[in-house]
PASEBA-1860 file (N, C-alpha, C; in nm, 3 decimals):
! residues 127
1> QVQLVESG> -1.668/-2.818/1.609/-1.577/-2.853/1.503/-1.547/-2.731/1.417 ~ -1.421/-2.713/1.384/-1.377/-2.604/1.300/-1.356/-2.654/1.158 ~ -1.412/-2.582/1.062/-1.393/-2.614/0.922/-1.354/-2.488/0.847 ~ -1.266/-2.505/0.749/-1.218/-2.395/0.668/-1.226/-2.433/0.522 ~ -1.280/-2.344/0.440/-1.295/-2.369/0.298/-1.241/-2.251/0.220 ~ -1.139/-2.277/0.138/-1.079/-2.172/0.056/-1.148/-2.164/-0.080 ~ -1.145/-2.046/-0.138/-1.195/-2.026/-0.272/-1.125/-1.906/-0.334 ~ -1.135/-1.893/-0.466/-1.083/-1.776/-0.534/-0.950/-1.793/-0.603
9> GGLVQPGG> -0.893/-1.910/-0.599/-0.765/-1.933/-0.664/-0.781/-1.943/-0.815 ~ -0.668/-1.959/-0.882/-0.671/-1.973/-1.026/-0.543/-1.926/-1.091 ~ -0.553/-1.896/-1.218/-0.440/-1.852/-1.299/-0.446/-1.702/-1.320 ~ -0.333/-1.638/-1.303/-0.324/-1.494/-1.324/-0.188/-1.460/-1.384 ~ -0.184/-1.357/-1.464/-0.058/-1.314/-1.525/0.028/-1.236/-1.427 ~ 0.158/-1.237/-1.446/0.245/-1.155/-1.360/0.200/-1.010/-1.358 ~ 0.200/-0.953/-1.240/0.153/-0.817/-1.222/0.005/-0.807/-1.195 ~ -0.066/-0.917/-1.208/-0.209/-0.918/-1.187/-0.247/-0.932/-1.041
17> SLRLSCAG> -0.376/-0.945/-1.019/-0.429/-0.953/-0.883/-0.525/-1.070/-0.870 ~ -0.539/-1.116/-0.748/-0.629/-1.225/-0.717/-0.670/-1.212/-0.571 ~ -0.791/-1.251/-0.541/-0.836/-1.249/-0.402/-0.882/-1.387/-0.359 ~ -0.825/-1.434/-0.251/-0.864/-1.560/-0.192/-0.959/-1.537/-0.076 ~ -1.050/-1.630/-0.058/-1.144/-1.623/0.053/-1.133/-1.750/0.135 ~ -1.157/-1.736/0.263/-1.157/-1.850/0.354/-1.278/-1.839/0.444 ~ -1.373/-1.927/0.422/-1.493/-1.930/0.505/-1.471/-2.026/0.621 ~ -1.490/-1.977/0.741/-1.466/-2.057/0.859/-1.592/-2.081/0.940
25> SGPTLSRY> -1.590/-2.187/1.018/-1.700/-2.216/1.108/-1.643/-2.275/1.236 ~ -1.720/-2.262/1.343/-1.676/-2.311/1.472/-1.662/-2.197/1.572 ~ -1.633/-2.229/1.696/-1.621/-2.126/1.800/-1.514/-2.023/1.765 ~ -1.544/-1.899/1.794/-1.453/-1.791/1.762/-1.317/-1.810/1.828 ~ -1.316/-1.851/1.952/-1.190/-1.869/2.023/-1.110/-1.989/1.973 ~ -1.175/-2.074/1.895/-1.103/-2.185/1.833/-1.039/-2.143/1.702 ~ -1.074/-2.027/1.654/-1.015/-1.970/1.533/-0.984/-1.823/1.557 ~ -0.909/-1.799/1.659/-0.876/-1.664/1.703/-0.788/-1.592/1.602
33> VMGWFRQA> -0.697/-1.665/1.543/-0.611/-1.610/1.439/-0.640/-1.682/1.308 ~ -0.663/-1.605/1.204/-0.677/-1.660/1.070/-0.549/-1.631/0.994 ~ -0.494/-1.733/0.934/-0.369/-1.717/0.864/-0.370/-1.780/0.726 ~ -0.278/-1.735/0.645/-0.255/-1.792/0.513/-0.112/-1.841/0.503 ~ -0.097/-1.962/0.455/0.033/-2.021/0.426/0.035/-2.062/0.280 ~ 0.153/-2.089/0.229/0.163/-2.139/0.093/0.277/-2.239/0.083 ~ 0.264/-2.328/-0.013/0.366/-2.428/-0.035/0.381/-2.454/-0.184 ~ 0.500/-2.430/-0.234/0.534/-2.458/-0.372/0.596/-2.597/-0.381
41> PGKEREFV> 0.590/-2.661/-0.497/0.648/-2.794/-0.512/0.795/-2.799/-0.471 ~ 0.828/-2.895/-0.388/0.965/-2.912/-0.345/1.013/-2.815/-0.240 ~ 0.924/-2.732/-0.190/0.962/-2.633/-0.090/0.882/-2.650/0.038 ~ 0.933/-2.592/0.142/0.866/-2.596/0.271/0.745/-2.503/0.270 ~ 0.648/-2.539/0.349/0.535/-2.450/0.371/0.583/-2.323/0.438 ~ 0.535/-2.209/0.392/0.578/-2.083/0.449/0.460/-1.995/0.488 ~ 0.482/-1.920/0.592/0.384/-1.824/0.639/0.370/-1.709/0.540 ~ 0.247/-1.666/0.518/0.220/-1.555/0.428/0.165/-1.434/0.504
49> AAITWTDS> 0.053/-1.454/0.572/-0.012/-1.344/0.641/-0.106/-1.398/0.747 ~ -0.140/-1.314/0.843/-0.234/-1.354/0.948/-0.307/-1.231/1.001 ~ -0.423/-1.256/1.058/-0.502/-1.150/1.119/-0.573/-1.206/1.240 ~ -0.576/-1.128/1.347/-0.650/-1.170/1.465/-0.797/-1.138/1.448 ~ -0.882/-1.222/1.503/-1.025/-1.210/1.480/-1.088/-1.095/1.556 ~ -1.031/-1.058/1.668/-1.092/-0.956/1.752/-1.042/-0.815/1.727 ~ -0.913/-0.795/1.720/-0.858/-0.661/1.707/-0.804/-0.628/1.569 ~ -0.808/-0.723/1.477/-0.768/-0.703/1.338/-0.622/-0.668/1.320
57> NTYYSDSV> -0.538/-0.705/1.414/-0.395/-0.688/1.395/-0.349/-0.778/1.281 ~ -0.264/-0.726/1.195/-0.219/-0.801/1.079/-0.070/-0.825/1.082 ~ -0.030/-0.933/1.016/0.109/-0.974/1.012/0.139/-1.028/0.873 ~ 0.257/-0.996/0.821/0.294/-1.036/0.686/0.437/-1.086/0.681 ~ 0.461/-1.179/0.592/0.598/-1.217/0.564/0.664/-1.106/0.482 ~ 0.795/-1.099/0.489/0.866/-0.995/0.415/0.846/-1.008/0.264 ~ 0.828/-1.129/0.216/0.817/-1.151/0.073/0.688/-1.097/0.012 ~ 0.585/-1.078/0.093/0.457/-1.030/0.041/0.418/-0.894/0.095
65> KGRFTISR> 0.491/-0.844/0.189/0.458/-0.716/0.252/0.453/-0.605/0.147 ~ 0.345/-0.528/0.151/0.326/-0.421/0.054/0.251/-0.464/-0.070 ~ 0.238/-0.593/-0.092/0.167/-0.645/-0.209/0.038/-0.718/-0.173 ~ 0.039/-0.786/-0.060/-0.077/-0.863/-0.016/-0.145/-0.791/0.100 ~ -0.275/-0.807/0.109/-0.351/-0.751/0.219/-0.447/-0.856/0.274 ~ -0.438/-0.880/0.402/-0.530/-0.974/0.467/-0.637/-0.894/0.540 ~ -0.758/-0.944/0.535/-0.869/-0.879/0.603/-0.970/-0.985/0.646 ~ -1.069/-0.941/0.721/-1.171/-1.037/0.764/-1.306/-0.968/0.779
73> DNAKNTAY> -1.410/-1.046/0.767/-1.547/-1.002/0.790/-1.603/-1.094/0.897 ~ -1.608/-1.045/1.018/-1.651/-1.128/1.130/-1.795/-1.179/1.114 ~ -1.881/-1.094/1.060/-2.020/-1.132/1.043/-2.035/-1.249/0.947 ~ -1.948/-1.255/0.848/-1.952/-1.363/0.750/-1.857/-1.477/0.783 ~ -1.784/-1.462/0.892/-1.686/-1.563/0.932/-1.590/-1.595/0.819 ~ -1.546/-1.492/0.752/-1.463/-1.509/0.634/-1.339/-1.421/0.640 ~ -1.227/-1.479/0.604/-1.103/-1.405/0.591/-1.066/-1.396/0.443 ~ -0.997/-1.291/0.407/-0.960/-1.268/0.268/-0.811/-1.241/0.256
81> LEMNSLKP> -0.758/-1.276/0.143/-0.621/-1.241/0.110/-0.621/-1.180/-0.030 ~ -0.604/-1.049/-0.035/-0.595/-0.982/-0.164/-0.449/-0.976/-0.206 ~ -0.422/-1.030/-0.322/-0.286/-1.040/-0.372/-0.271/-0.951/-0.494 ~ -0.181/-0.857/-0.486/-0.154/-0.764/-0.595/-0.010/-0.776/-0.641 ~ 0.017/-0.725/-0.760/0.152/-0.728/-0.816/0.211/-0.868/-0.807 ~ 0.135/-0.964/-0.849/0.176/-1.103/-0.835/0.296/-1.137/-0.922 ~ 0.380/-1.221/-0.868/0.502/-1.266/-0.934/0.498/-1.417/-0.953 ~ 0.572/-1.469/-1.049/0.575/-1.614/-1.068/0.614/-1.690/-0.941
89> EDSAVYYC> 0.699/-1.632/-0.861/0.740/-1.698/-0.738/0.630/-1.705/-0.633 ~ 0.520/-1.637/-0.657/0.404/-1.648/-0.569/0.322/-1.773/-0.598 ~ 0.350/-1.841/-0.707/0.276/-1.961/-0.742/0.294/-2.068/-0.635 ~ 0.183/-2.121/-0.587/0.187/-2.220/-0.481/0.045/-2.266/-0.451 ~ 0.035/-2.368/-0.370/-0.093/-2.402/-0.309/-0.105/-2.318/-0.183 ~ -0.211/-2.243/-0.175/-0.234/-2.156/-0.060/-0.332/-2.223/0.036 ~ -0.295/-2.222/0.161/-0.376/-2.283/0.266/-0.426/-2.180/0.364 ~ -0.552/-2.186/0.392/-0.609/-2.111/0.502/-0.593/-2.192/0.629
97> ATKKFASN> -0.561/-2.127/0.737/-0.543/-2.195/0.864/-0.593/-2.107/0.977 ~ -0.624/-2.169/1.088/-0.670/-2.094/1.204/-0.604/-2.148/1.329 ~ -0.590/-2.060/1.425/-0.520/-2.092/1.548/-0.607/-2.056/1.668 ~ -0.610/-2.144/1.764/-0.684/-2.119/1.887/-0.622/-2.003/1.966 ~ -0.702/-1.943/2.050/-0.653/-1.837/2.135/-0.534/-1.883/2.218 ~ -0.546/-1.999/2.280/-0.439/-2.049/2.364/-0.312/-2.075/2.283 ~ -0.329/-2.122/2.161/-0.213/-2.146/2.075/-0.144/-2.016/2.037 ~ -0.223/-1.912/2.018/-0.167/-1.783/1.986/-0.088/-1.725/2.102
105> VRDGPTGP> -0.139/-1.744/2.222/-0.068/-1.700/2.340/0.067/-1.769/2.348 ~ 0.071/-1.894/2.312/0.193/-1.973/2.318/0.290/-1.938/2.207 ~ 0.241/-1.931/2.082/0.329/-1.921/1.966/0.328/-1.787/1.894 ~ 0.224/-1.709/1.913/0.209/-1.588/1.835/0.148/-1.619/1.700 ~ 0.103/-1.517/1.627/0.032/-1.540/1.501/0.116/-1.592/1.386 ~ 0.245/-1.569/1.389/0.330/-1.613/1.279/0.391/-1.751/1.300 ~ 0.370/-1.809/1.415/0.421/-1.942/1.443/0.353/-2.046/1.356 ~ 0.422/-2.154/1.324/0.371/-2.253/1.228/0.266/-2.349/1.282
113> NYDYWGQG> 0.251/-2.358/1.411/0.165/-2.461/1.469/0.019/-2.417/1.478 ~ -0.040/-2.400/1.363/-0.182/-2.373/1.356/-0.262/-2.500/1.384 ~ -0.384/-2.482/1.430/-0.464/-2.593/1.479/-0.552/-2.658/1.373 ~ -0.599/-2.580/1.278/-0.688/-2.631/1.175/-0.647/-2.577/1.039 ~ -0.666/-2.659/0.938/-0.624/-2.624/0.802/-0.732/-2.653/0.701 ~ -0.740/-2.568/0.599/-0.824/-2.595/0.486/-0.755/-2.691/0.390 ~ -0.824/-2.724/0.282/-0.771/-2.819/0.185/-0.664/-2.760/0.094 ~ -0.661/-2.630/0.084/-0.565/-2.564/-0.003/-0.625/-2.531/-0.138
121> IQVTVSS> -0.572/-2.428/-0.201/-0.619/-2.387/-0.332/-0.501/-2.338/-0.415 ~ -0.501/-2.375/-0.542/-0.388/-2.345/-0.630/-0.393/-2.201/-0.679 ~ -0.278/-2.136/-0.672/-0.258/-2.005/-0.733/-0.139/-2.017/-0.827 ~ -0.162/-1.987/-0.953/-0.056/-1.995/-1.052/-0.038/-1.860/-1.118 ~ 0.083/-1.809/-1.114/0.116/-1.680/-1.175/0.207/-1.709/-1.293 ~ 0.155/-1.691/-1.412/0.229/-1.725/-1.532/0.175/-1.648/-1.651 ~ 0.264/-1.617/-1.745/0.223/-1.554/-1.868/0.193/-1.656/-1.976
END
């Protein structure tokens, strides 16, 4: 069984920084890609960033590229999303997700059909 638990969300002022963590469990090949998505009220869920568990290849949406950094610690089974230069439009519920190896072969890391999802954590950027 794969489980994902997010932590590190909260309130931050525009221009500030925040780091999210996602602790995962389960077979490595069942969580080959770790990804972050976000969803603001009234909007569609959108891809933010992803990282492969084995080779650490990273992928970012254009809206966060250069500001956010995704990383992982394999020994701790944890992925991180460091968010810098935060803007009000970054406010959303952020979800950690993971994708099986086979799913990645089919869809790639930026595809929406992830296999497992965390509960989500609120990030609010406001003065």
